[in-house]
N, CA, C and O of each residue as an XYZ file, in Angstrom:
204
protein
N      20.158     -5.025    -11.146
C      19.888     -3.838    -10.362
C      19.313     -4.270     -9.013
O      18.345     -5.028     -8.958
N      19.902     -3.794     -7.951
C      19.453     -4.150     -6.601
C      18.246     -3.309     -6.204
O      18.112     -2.155     -6.608
N      17.383     -3.905     -5.414
C      16.204     -3.182     -4.913
C      16.649     -2.168     -3.864
O      17.578     -2.434     -3.102
N      15.994     -1.005     -3.817
C      16.338     -0.007     -2.806
C      16.136     -0.567     -1.401
O      15.313     -1.455     -1.181
N      16.899     -0.031     -0.465
C      16.782     -0.481      0.916
C      15.375     -0.211      1.441
O      14.818      0.862      1.211
N      14.815     -1.164      2.131
C      13.466     -1.027      2.658
C      12.383     -1.455      1.681
O      11.206     -1.503      2.037
N      12.776     -1.767      0.449
C      11.805     -2.150     -0.571
C      11.085     -3.436     -0.185
O       9.870     -3.543     -0.349
N      11.825     -4.403      0.323
C      11.227     -5.684      0.722
C      10.192     -5.487      1.815
O       9.158     -6.155      1.826
N      10.466     -4.570      2.736
C       9.507     -4.277      3.807
C       8.218     -3.701      3.238
O       7.125     -4.042      3.690
N       8.350     -2.831      2.251
C       7.170     -2.222      1.634
C       6.354     -3.258      0.869
O       5.124     -3.252      0.919
N       7.042     -4.140      0.167
C       6.351     -5.200     -0.568
C       5.611     -6.107      0.406
O       4.458     -6.466      0.167
N       6.260     -6.477      1.495
C       5.624     -7.331      2.501
C       4.410     -6.638      3.105
O       3.394     -7.280      3.371
N       4.513     -5.331      3.322
C       3.398     -4.556      3.876
C       2.194     -4.581      2.938
O       1.063     -4.781      3.381
N       2.434     -4.379      1.650
C       1.347     -4.380      0.667
C       0.699     -5.760      0.589
O      -0.526     -5.858      0.520
N       1.498     -6.827      0.600
C       0.937     -8.186      0.556
C       0.126     -8.483      1.805
O      -0.898     -9.163      1.737
N       0.579     -7.976      2.946
C      -0.153     -8.181      4.199
C      -1.538     -7.538      4.119
O      -2.526     -8.119      4.567
N      -1.601     -6.345      3.551
C      -2.886     -5.665      3.366
C      -3.757     -6.453      2.393
O      -4.951     -6.634      2.633
N      -3.171     -6.917      1.309
C      -3.929     -7.693      0.320
C      -4.521     -8.947      0.950
O      -5.656     -9.319      0.650
N      -3.758     -9.597      1.819
C      -4.272    -10.789      2.500
C      -5.477    -10.456      3.367
O      -6.425    -11.238      3.441
N      -5.447     -9.305      4.021
C      -6.577     -8.892      4.865
C      -7.801     -8.538      4.022
O      -8.930     -8.799      4.438
N      -7.595     -7.953      2.856
C      -8.710     -7.559      1.993
C      -9.417     -8.765      1.386
O     -10.614     -8.702      1.105
N      -8.704     -9.845      1.183
C      -9.266    -11.008      0.493
C     -10.547    -11.518      1.127
O     -11.429    -11.989      0.410
N     -10.681    -11.444      2.427
C     -11.874    -11.951      3.078
C     -13.056    -11.005      3.023
O     -14.194    -11.426      3.227
N     -12.804     -9.721      2.749
C     -13.857     -8.715      2.835
C     -14.278     -8.134      1.493
O     -15.392     -7.626      1.362
N     -13.410     -8.201      0.502
C     -13.687     -7.600     -0.797
C     -13.427     -8.610     -1.912
O     -12.612     -9.521     -1.765
N     -14.121     -8.436     -3.010
C     -13.866     -9.227     -4.206
C     -12.613     -8.656     -4.885
O     -12.342     -7.463     -4.752
N     -11.850     -9.477     -5.606
C     -10.632     -8.982     -6.248
C     -10.833     -7.734     -7.108
O      -9.963     -6.863     -7.129
N     -11.953     -7.628     -7.812
C     -12.165     -6.452     -8.655
C     -12.432     -5.191     -7.828
O     -12.432     -4.093     -8.385
N     -12.657     -5.314     -6.528
C     -12.905     -4.158     -5.661
C     -11.634     -3.642     -4.981
O     -11.660     -2.569     -4.379
N     -10.532     -4.376     -5.063
C      -9.303     -3.982     -4.374
C      -8.844     -2.580     -4.762
O      -8.431     -1.801     -3.903
N      -8.914     -2.261     -6.038
C      -8.474     -0.947     -6.508
C      -9.272      0.179     -5.892
O      -8.721      1.242     -5.605
N     -10.558     -0.031     -5.682
C     -11.413      0.993     -5.078
C     -11.025      1.265     -3.634
O     -11.256      2.357     -3.114
N     -10.439      0.275     -2.996
C     -10.024      0.419     -1.601
C      -8.593      0.937     -1.519
O      -8.306      1.875     -0.776
N      -7.703      0.326     -2.282
C      -6.283      0.634     -2.162
C      -5.879      1.965     -2.778
O      -5.048      2.675     -2.211
N      -6.442      2.316     -3.915
C      -6.021      3.539     -4.592
C      -6.194      4.784     -3.720
O      -5.244      5.555     -3.593
N      -7.362      5.015     -3.113
C      -7.489      6.201     -2.251
C      -6.503      6.183     -1.081
O      -5.972      7.230     -0.709
N      -6.253      5.012     -0.500
C      -5.309      4.930      0.613
C      -3.885      5.233      0.158
O      -3.135      5.908      0.865
N      -3.515      4.738     -1.014
C      -2.180      5.020     -1.532
C      -2.007      6.495     -1.876
O      -0.939      7.064     -1.651
N      -3.047      7.114     -2.419
C      -2.987      8.548     -2.734
C      -2.835      9.354     -1.451
O      -2.021     10.275     -1.396
N      -3.603      9.024     -0.423
C      -3.486      9.737      0.854
C      -2.097      9.572      1.456
O      -1.524     10.529      1.978
N      -1.560      8.366      1.384
C      -0.211      8.135      1.910
C       0.816      8.953      1.137
O       1.726      9.529      1.734
N       0.679      9.009     -0.174
C       1.620      9.784     -0.995
C       1.526     11.275     -0.675
O       2.549     11.954     -0.576
N       0.309     11.784     -0.513
C       0.130     13.196     -0.163
C       0.731     13.504      1.203
O       1.323     14.564      1.403
N       0.579     12.585      2.127
C       1.143     12.754      3.465
C       2.665     12.865      3.386
O       3.263     13.727      4.031
N       3.281     12.000      2.605
C       4.737     12.041      2.464
C       5.188     13.282      1.698
O       6.229     13.859      2.015
N       4.425     13.694      0.706
C       4.775     14.893     -0.057
C       4.685     16.138      0.819
O       5.419     17.104      0.608
N       3.783     16.115      1.804
C       3.628     17.253      2.711
C       4.670     17.230      3.824
O       4.747     18.164      4.623
N       5.472     16.166      3.880
C       6.514     16.085      4.894
C       6.025     15.576      6.233
O       6.671     15.806      7.255
N       4.901     14.892      6.248
C       4.342     14.377      7.495
C       4.659     12.895      7.646
O       3.758     12.077      7.823
N       5.932     12.556      7.575
C       6.347     11.152      7.661
C       6.051     10.609      9.046
O       6.320     11.260     10.056
N       5.493      9.411      9.078
C       5.223      8.778     10.385
C       5.526      7.310     10.316
O       5.365      6.600     11.309
């Protein structure tokens, strides 16, 4: 099964964020930072406010 178009870009984006978090947060804290941001992004897309 092939990955959807743009999937690689999204994966690279998430890894880029993870690399930035490594210096500021402990690994067990990543979820506390990323989950709210991912929820906000999902709500933004669900509301049709694509940017």
